[in-house]
N, C-alpha and C positions, 0 to 999 in steps of 0.2 A: 050324459056320460054313463048313467046307470043302464040305460037301454042298450048302449053299445057293449057294455060288459056282459049283459045277458045274452046278446046275440053272439058275442065271441065265445062265451061258455058253451052255448048250444052247438056252435060250429065245431069247437074243440071236441065235444062229446061225440058228435057225429063222425068226425075224423078219426077219433080213437076207435070207435066201433068198426069203421070200415077197415082200419089198419089191422085190427084183431082178426076180422073175417078174412082178409087177404092172406095174413100169415097162416091162418088155420088151413085155408084152401091150398096154399103152397106146400104146407107140411103134408097134407093128405096126398097131394099129387106126387111128391117125392117118395112117399111110402109105397104108393101104387106102382111107381116106376121101378122101384127096387124089387118089388114082388114079382112083376112080370118081365123082368129084364131077360130072363132065360128064354122066354117065349118069343119075343120080338127080335 
């Protein structure tokens, strides 16, 4: 049971990091799109 909890915690941590990374990338992309909207 303990090992399962540890694995779950690690998975949750990894998932959280990926989510944060994904949100940050989406945020940057939206900012870039707004900046260069007049060009394209």
